[in-house]
PLY file of the C-alpha trace (Angstrom):
ply
format ascii 1.0
element vertex 435
property float x
property float y
property float z
element edge 434
property int vertex1
property int vertex2
end_header
-22.15 121.22 -51.42
-21.24 120.97 -47.87
-23.91 118.53 -47.01
-23.00 116.56 -50.15
-19.94 116.30 -49.15
-20.62 115.37 -45.63
-23.28 112.74 -46.69
-20.42 111.17 -48.99
-17.93 110.84 -46.19
-20.69 109.53 -44.28
-21.04 106.95 -46.76
-17.51 106.01 -47.28
-16.96 105.81 -43.67
-19.95 103.21 -43.37
-18.88 101.43 -46.49
-15.03 101.01 -45.16
-16.54 99.96 -41.59
-18.53 97.34 -43.03
-15.67 96.01 -44.94
-13.34 96.44 -41.91
-15.88 94.28 -39.54
-16.31 91.46 -42.53
-12.39 91.02 -42.50
-12.97 91.05 -39.03
-15.58 88.08 -39.24
-13.15 86.62 -41.75
-10.60 86.20 -39.38
-12.52 85.15 -36.43
-13.85 82.22 -38.78
-10.53 81.18 -38.99
-9.48 81.40 -35.42
-12.90 79.48 -34.41
-11.88 76.62 -35.97
-7.84 76.28 -35.26
-8.52 77.35 -31.59
-11.86 75.29 -31.44
-14.00 77.55 -29.98
-17.92 76.22 -29.74
-21.22 77.69 -28.85
-21.66 75.95 -25.49
-25.06 73.30 -25.43
-26.75 71.08 -23.02
-26.97 67.90 -25.61
-30.20 66.62 -23.11
-33.45 67.65 -21.40
-33.21 68.35 -17.62
-34.38 65.57 -15.63
-36.97 67.43 -13.37
-37.16 65.02 -10.41
-33.54 65.13 -10.18
-33.27 68.71 -10.41
-35.82 69.40 -8.07
-34.00 67.26 -5.63
-30.33 68.74 -6.22
-32.15 72.41 -5.81
-33.10 71.39 -2.43
-30.08 70.22 -1.48
-28.00 72.72 -2.63
-29.57 75.58 -0.26
-29.74 73.35 2.46
-27.80 73.15 5.85
-28.50 69.75 6.56
-25.58 68.63 4.57
-22.92 69.83 7.00
-21.80 68.52 10.23
-22.70 71.62 12.18
-26.51 72.06 9.93
-25.33 75.76 9.23
-23.90 75.95 5.71
-24.85 74.83 2.79
-23.52 74.72 -1.07
-25.18 77.98 -1.83
-23.37 79.85 0.92
-20.21 79.89 -0.59
-21.52 79.74 -4.61
-23.87 82.27 -3.94
-26.20 82.91 -7.30
-26.15 86.38 -6.28
-22.61 86.83 -6.21
-21.70 85.15 -9.66
-22.00 81.62 -7.91
-19.48 81.96 -5.68
-18.73 84.47 -2.29
-17.49 87.52 -4.04
-13.79 87.31 -1.58
-10.54 86.97 -2.65
-10.10 83.58 0.13
-13.27 81.74 0.87
-14.69 81.47 4.44
-16.36 77.74 5.77
-17.52 76.90 9.17
-18.77 79.69 11.57
-18.93 82.82 9.11
-22.18 82.22 7.57
-25.50 82.95 8.96
-28.96 81.64 8.38
-29.18 83.56 5.29
-27.09 82.48 2.60
-27.25 85.51 0.48
-25.83 87.50 3.51
-21.80 88.07 3.06
-19.73 85.87 5.13
-17.82 87.56 7.92
-14.57 85.72 9.77
-14.92 85.59 13.20
-13.03 84.06 16.18
-14.03 80.37 15.77
-14.70 81.01 12.04
-12.70 79.17 9.37
-10.58 81.06 6.88
-10.09 78.66 3.45
-7.19 78.54 1.81
-8.32 79.18 -1.88
-10.39 81.52 -3.69
-14.36 80.03 -4.09
-14.29 79.23 -8.03
-17.31 79.83 -9.87
-19.57 77.04 -11.08
-20.67 78.41 -14.31
-21.26 75.36 -17.08
-19.63 73.20 -14.67
-21.74 69.78 -16.18
-20.91 70.44 -19.76
-18.16 68.14 -20.35
-15.89 69.37 -17.49
-13.76 66.72 -16.01
-11.71 68.29 -13.67
-12.40 70.17 -10.52
-10.91 72.34 -7.83
-7.62 74.91 -8.60
-5.34 71.48 -8.11
-7.46 69.47 -10.26
-7.62 67.11 -7.65
-11.03 65.75 -8.52
-11.00 63.86 -11.84
-12.96 61.55 -14.02
-10.55 59.95 -16.89
-13.58 59.28 -19.85
-11.52 56.54 -21.97
-10.65 54.51 -18.88
-14.15 55.30 -16.91
-12.03 55.66 -13.84
-11.66 58.66 -11.16
-9.00 60.03 -9.69
-9.68 62.03 -6.30
-8.23 62.50 -2.71
-10.84 59.52 -1.72
-8.86 56.24 -2.59
-12.11 53.71 -2.01
-13.17 55.81 -5.64
-10.06 55.17 -7.54
-9.19 53.04 -10.15
-9.99 50.28 -12.53
-11.78 48.26 -9.26
-12.01 50.97 -6.23
-13.38 49.34 -2.81
-16.43 51.77 -2.68
-17.57 50.67 -6.21
-21.31 51.11 -5.39
-20.60 54.42 -5.44
-18.27 55.30 -7.83
-20.26 53.05 -10.30
-23.48 55.30 -9.48
-21.88 58.66 -10.01
-22.83 60.33 -13.36
-19.53 62.17 -13.66
-16.67 64.92 -12.52
-19.05 67.07 -11.21
-21.26 64.39 -9.09
-17.89 63.29 -7.92
-16.69 67.09 -6.88
-19.61 67.47 -4.78
-18.18 64.55 -2.32
-15.28 66.51 -1.18
-16.64 69.69 0.17
-18.58 67.42 2.56
-15.73 66.06 3.70
-13.50 68.92 4.78
-13.83 69.98 7.86
-12.88 73.46 7.51
-15.85 73.73 4.56
-19.19 72.00 5.61
-18.00 69.12 8.01
-17.29 71.03 10.95
-14.11 70.36 13.49
-13.42 67.33 15.41
-15.84 66.89 18.47
-18.33 69.47 17.54
-21.05 66.53 15.78
-21.25 63.08 14.71
-19.90 63.53 10.73
-16.75 65.31 11.92
-16.05 62.58 14.27
-16.61 60.05 11.48
-13.52 57.53 11.42
-13.90 57.43 7.13
-15.41 59.31 4.22
-17.49 56.27 3.60
-18.98 57.10 7.09
-19.27 60.66 6.86
-21.29 59.82 3.63
-23.70 57.17 4.96
-24.36 59.46 7.98
-25.47 62.29 5.41
-27.38 60.08 3.88
-29.25 58.90 6.46
-29.78 62.80 7.41
-31.54 63.37 3.99
-33.76 59.60 4.10
-34.78 60.67 7.96
-36.00 64.04 7.04
-39.38 64.04 6.34
-38.77 67.47 3.62
-36.84 64.97 1.56
-39.37 61.85 1.23
-41.35 62.82 -1.77
-38.74 64.33 -3.28
-36.70 60.57 -2.98
-39.50 58.94 -4.19
-40.03 61.10 -7.22
-36.18 61.31 -8.64
-35.33 57.40 -7.66
-38.48 55.43 -6.99
-37.78 52.36 -4.88
-34.12 52.62 -5.90
-31.67 51.98 -2.61
-29.34 55.07 -2.76
-25.98 56.21 -1.35
-24.55 59.46 -1.49
-23.25 58.97 -5.10
-27.24 59.58 -5.44
-27.33 62.78 -3.73
-23.83 63.96 -5.30
-25.98 63.44 -8.77
-28.85 65.75 -7.81
-26.34 68.24 -7.15
-25.16 68.05 -10.32
-27.82 68.00 -11.87
-29.20 71.33 -10.77
-25.73 72.84 -10.96
-25.58 71.92 -14.79
-28.68 73.85 -15.15
-29.27 76.36 -12.80
-25.66 77.70 -14.09
-26.05 77.84 -17.53
-24.43 80.24 -19.34
-24.86 79.53 -23.00
-26.78 82.89 -24.20
-23.53 85.10 -24.54
-23.24 87.36 -27.50
-20.02 84.96 -28.01
-22.50 81.92 -28.02
-25.08 83.43 -29.91
-21.87 84.49 -32.67
-20.65 81.08 -32.60
-23.79 79.94 -33.48
-23.58 81.97 -36.79
-25.76 85.27 -35.80
-22.88 87.48 -36.97
-24.53 90.55 -35.73
-24.78 89.13 -32.11
-21.86 90.93 -31.45
-20.38 94.76 -32.10
-17.58 95.36 -34.04
-15.84 96.38 -31.23
-16.55 93.11 -29.59
-15.32 91.43 -31.98
-12.06 93.49 -32.33
-11.65 91.87 -28.51
-12.17 88.90 -29.78
-8.93 89.28 -32.08
-6.90 90.70 -29.40
-7.89 88.32 -27.39
-6.37 85.50 -29.82
-3.34 88.08 -31.44
-1.88 90.46 -29.23
-3.17 89.31 -25.81
-2.56 85.83 -26.59
-5.07 84.85 -24.30
-5.37 81.67 -26.14
-2.37 80.34 -25.09
-4.35 78.84 -22.37
-7.56 79.65 -23.02
-9.18 77.98 -26.07
-11.86 75.61 -26.33
-15.61 75.59 -26.33
-15.24 76.85 -22.38
-12.20 79.10 -23.56
-10.10 76.61 -21.02
-9.28 73.23 -21.38
-8.91 73.42 -17.82
-4.97 72.62 -18.07
-2.97 73.53 -15.33
-0.53 76.87 -15.84
1.52 78.44 -13.42
0.70 82.34 -14.47
3.07 83.68 -11.61
-0.02 84.71 -9.63
0.40 86.29 -6.44
0.25 84.23 -3.41
-2.09 85.09 -0.96
-3.36 83.08 2.12
-1.89 80.80 4.66
-1.19 78.18 1.95
-0.31 74.52 3.02
3.10 74.61 5.05
5.19 76.95 7.57
5.89 79.03 4.84
2.48 79.74 4.02
3.08 78.40 0.50
0.28 76.94 -2.11
2.15 75.02 -4.72
-0.74 74.28 -7.03
-1.09 71.05 -8.70
2.19 69.94 -7.11
0.26 69.41 -3.69
-1.37 67.06 -5.93
1.05 65.12 -7.75
4.69 65.96 -6.03
5.81 66.65 -9.49
8.19 69.41 -9.97
6.67 70.12 -13.73
3.26 70.94 -11.56
5.00 73.35 -9.37
2.84 76.49 -8.68
0.39 75.55 -11.54
-3.17 75.61 -11.07
-6.59 74.89 -13.10
-7.39 77.33 -16.25
-10.49 78.89 -15.39
-13.43 79.02 -17.94
-14.40 82.47 -18.94
-18.43 82.90 -19.49
-19.81 85.31 -17.01
-15.98 86.04 -15.93
-17.15 89.45 -15.76
-19.37 88.76 -12.46
-16.67 86.58 -10.60
-14.20 88.99 -9.44
-11.87 88.32 -7.37
-9.38 86.54 -9.49
-6.90 83.96 -9.62
-6.97 80.90 -7.10
-5.78 83.38 -4.36
-8.53 86.09 -5.30
-5.31 88.37 -5.45
-6.79 91.18 -8.16
-10.16 92.60 -7.44
-10.71 93.73 -11.37
-10.42 92.34 -15.01
-8.25 95.47 -15.57
-5.45 94.29 -13.01
-5.76 91.21 -14.37
-4.58 92.47 -18.04
-2.08 94.65 -15.76
-0.28 91.39 -14.35
-0.17 89.75 -17.63
1.33 92.57 -19.41
3.61 92.74 -16.46
4.80 89.78 -16.51
6.84 87.72 -13.80
7.51 91.58 -12.60
4.22 91.87 -11.05
5.18 89.48 -8.60
7.63 91.89 -7.32
5.17 94.62 -7.58
2.22 93.07 -5.93
1.73 93.98 -2.32
-1.96 93.42 -1.40
-2.68 96.79 0.22
-5.74 97.43 -2.21
-6.89 94.11 -1.98
-6.51 93.99 1.70
-8.09 97.68 2.25
-11.28 96.44 0.53
-11.93 93.05 2.45
-10.99 94.50 5.83
-14.86 94.26 7.38
-14.64 90.57 6.21
-11.24 89.21 7.93
-9.90 89.50 11.44
-6.94 90.72 10.37
-5.17 91.73 6.91
-4.92 88.18 4.67
-0.89 87.37 4.37
0.82 88.15 0.99
4.01 86.34 -0.40
6.49 88.47 -0.82
9.99 86.57 0.19
12.82 86.29 -2.24
13.26 82.82 -2.47
9.44 81.76 -3.38
8.52 84.61 -5.64
12.31 83.31 -7.66
10.96 79.56 -7.43
7.22 80.89 -8.68
8.82 83.34 -11.29
11.47 80.56 -12.86
8.78 78.32 -13.42
6.09 80.42 -14.55
4.64 80.20 -18.15
7.19 81.45 -20.97
4.61 84.10 -21.93
5.32 85.99 -18.46
8.95 85.38 -18.42
9.65 86.95 -21.26
6.49 89.40 -21.13
5.56 88.86 -24.30
1.64 90.14 -24.01
1.97 93.90 -24.76
-1.18 96.11 -25.78
-1.88 99.51 -26.51
-4.52 101.23 -24.90
-7.37 100.55 -27.84
-6.27 97.15 -27.42
-7.00 97.05 -23.89
-10.07 98.81 -24.22
-11.47 96.10 -26.88
-10.30 93.24 -25.17
-11.77 94.39 -21.71
-14.94 94.65 -23.70
-15.09 91.66 -25.33
-14.60 89.83 -21.99
-17.13 91.83 -20.09
-19.61 92.12 -22.56
-19.34 89.27 -24.99
-19.12 86.40 -22.61
-21.46 87.50 -20.26
-25.12 85.65 -20.03
-27.55 88.28 -19.30
-30.59 85.55 -19.14
-28.67 84.29 -15.69
-28.70 87.43 -14.58
-32.34 88.01 -15.17
-32.74 84.41 -13.46
0 1
1 2
2 3
3 4
4 5
5 6
6 7
7 8
8 9
9 10
10 11
11 12
12 13
13 14
14 15
15 16
16 17
17 18
18 19
19 20
20 21
21 22
22 23
23 24
24 25
25 26
26 27
27 28
28 29
29 30
30 31
31 32
32 33
33 34
34 35
35 36
36 37
37 38
38 39
39 40
40 41
41 42
42 43
43 44
44 45
45 46
46 47
47 48
48 49
49 50
50 51
51 52
52 53
53 54
54 55
55 56
56 57
57 58
58 59
59 60
60 61
61 62
62 63
63 64
64 65
65 66
66 67
67 68
68 69
69 70
70 71
71 72
72 73
73 74
74 75
75 76
76 77
77 78
78 79
79 80
80 81
81 82
82 83
83 84
84 85
85 86
86 87
87 88
88 89
89 90
90 91
91 92
92 93
93 94
94 95
95 96
96 97
97 98
98 99
99 100
100 101
101 102
102 103
103 104
104 105
105 106
106 107
107 108
108 109
109 110
110 111
111 112
112 113
113 114
114 115
115 116
116 117
117 118
118 119
119 120
120 121
121 122
122 123
123 124
124 125
125 126
126 127
127 128
128 129
129 130
130 131
131 132
132 133
133 134
134 135
135 136
136 137
137 138
138 139
139 140
140 141
141 142
142 143
143 144
144 145
145 146
146 147
147 148
148 149
149 150
150 151
151 152
152 153
153 154
154 155
155 156
156 157
157 158
158 159
159 160
160 161
161 162
162 163
163 164
164 165
165 166
166 167
167 168
168 169
169 170
170 171
171 172
172 173
173 174
174 175
175 176
176 177
177 178
178 179
179 180
180 181
181 182
182 183
183 184
184 185
185 186
186 187
187 188
188 189
189 190
190 191
191 192
192 193
193 194
194 195
195 196
196 197
197 198
198 199
199 200
200 201
201 202
202 203
203 204
204 205
205 206
206 207
207 208
208 209
209 210
210 211
211 212
212 213
213 214
214 215
215 216
216 217
217 218
218 219
219 220
220 221
221 222
222 223
223 224
224 225
225 226
226 227
227 228
228 229
229 230
230 231
231 232
232 233
233 234
234 235
235 236
236 237
237 238
238 239
239 240
240 241
241 242
242 243
243 244
244 245
245 246
246 247
247 248
248 249
249 250
250 251
251 252
252 253
253 254
254 255
255 256
256 257
257 258
258 259
259 260
260 261
261 262
262 263
263 264
264 265
265 266
266 267
267 268
268 269
269 270
270 271
271 272
272 273
273 274
274 275
275 276
276 277
277 278
278 279
279 280
280 281
281 282
282 283
283 284
284 285
285 286
286 287
287 288
288 289
289 290
290 291
291 292
292 293
293 294
294 295
295 296
296 297
297 298
298 299
299 300
300 301
301 302
302 303
303 304
304 305
305 306
306 307
307 308
308 309
309 310
310 311
311 312
312 313
313 314
314 315
315 316
316 317
317 318
318 319
319 320
320 321
321 322
322 323
323 324
324 325
325 326
326 327
327 328
328 329
329 330
330 331
331 332
332 333
333 334
334 335
335 336
336 337
337 338
338 339
339 340
340 341
341 342
342 343
343 344
344 345
345 346
346 347
347 348
348 349
349 350
350 351
351 352
352 353
353 354
354 355
355 356
356 357
357 358
358 359
359 360
360 361
361 362
362 363
363 364
364 365
365 366
366 367
367 368
368 369
369 370
370 371
371 372
372 373
373 374
374 375
375 376
376 377
377 378
378 379
379 380
380 381
381 382
382 383
383 384
384 385
385 386
386 387
387 388
388 389
389 390
390 391
391 392
392 393
393 394
394 395
395 396
396 397
397 398
398 399
399 400
400 401
401 402
402 403
403 404
404 405
405 406
406 407
407 408
408 409
409 410
410 411
411 412
412 413
413 414
414 415
415 416
416 417
417 418
418 419
419 420
420 421
421 422
422 423
423 424
424 425
425 426
426 427
427 428
428 429
429 430
430 431
431 432
432 433
433 434
């Protein structure tokens, strides 16, 4: 009798669990439509010749002024397509092996923001950098960038802008111009001494054309076509589009119709993501981001952009008060691989990120950066500056997203656990790890 009772109870639990999971699926079906969640897919075949050229360029320090730093140094596939540091390091911080962790030296450059990840950047992403300073507007077919010659209806450098394949290719042009990132400091090399953006790009193209290593790759990719910097940028974009593709997550498979692709716990986490977690206020659409700009009261870390070491985000580009302390909302595929988090790299784990959102704007008063500085003390010459000035914290809090100001996000322990499982497991593409 006891065995029969246990068997009956087990059957009841199984039936109840199945019914509850079915209800979760029904809810998710509704939310998928409401928030335009979609599986990520590339709709065209890889251009093999362009990809091969882009791969070579991505790992080649020849693109940098001092021939000492490549794209891969800062965007290492083995470090989640970034550098695993709170703030990026540029010129002088890297050795010959792009997979070695960078270390700030006396003559190396500390960058102002966290290095963004590259996952799925080739899938209809039209804004780049934390402040969105590079953008392609498809309906107008124009670019908005820090280089005036590429911008507007009648750009001066039209032969470059017309040849660009999109925003991702345009983005690739600008680390090349940065003295701190790849160009080198004035007086160090010909690129660093160039008088215009166009001159820098032309010098890079000549380096590549004159290199025997690229003769066959360029011929295969472009035949007899005369090339400019846009063609090299397109190759870099083609490589990144495919190499950093993360579209085989349990979430993507679920969205394609495989309801068994996610565990029940992951499904519960997806519901928390939409409901109690309120993540969809900013993270919706195919990428779980519409790449809009939000002030989420992220702690300020690093040297910033003015004498007060202030980083005012999107405002630095537009000068509009409405854009104060707003930064581009990141996409979330492989988010578990891309710590630290936020534009300042202030938080070391997703658990800390959830704590921040639950604390609301009060998190700014609580943040001292001690744990971050302790963990990364071997990589920087000194502790990273943390913004604690009451006036600047007040300005950031006063303009923060309403959900942060009202502390609208409250989770119990089960909800937190489920949400973390969704973020860490359902959004991770294991096939990328295998690659």
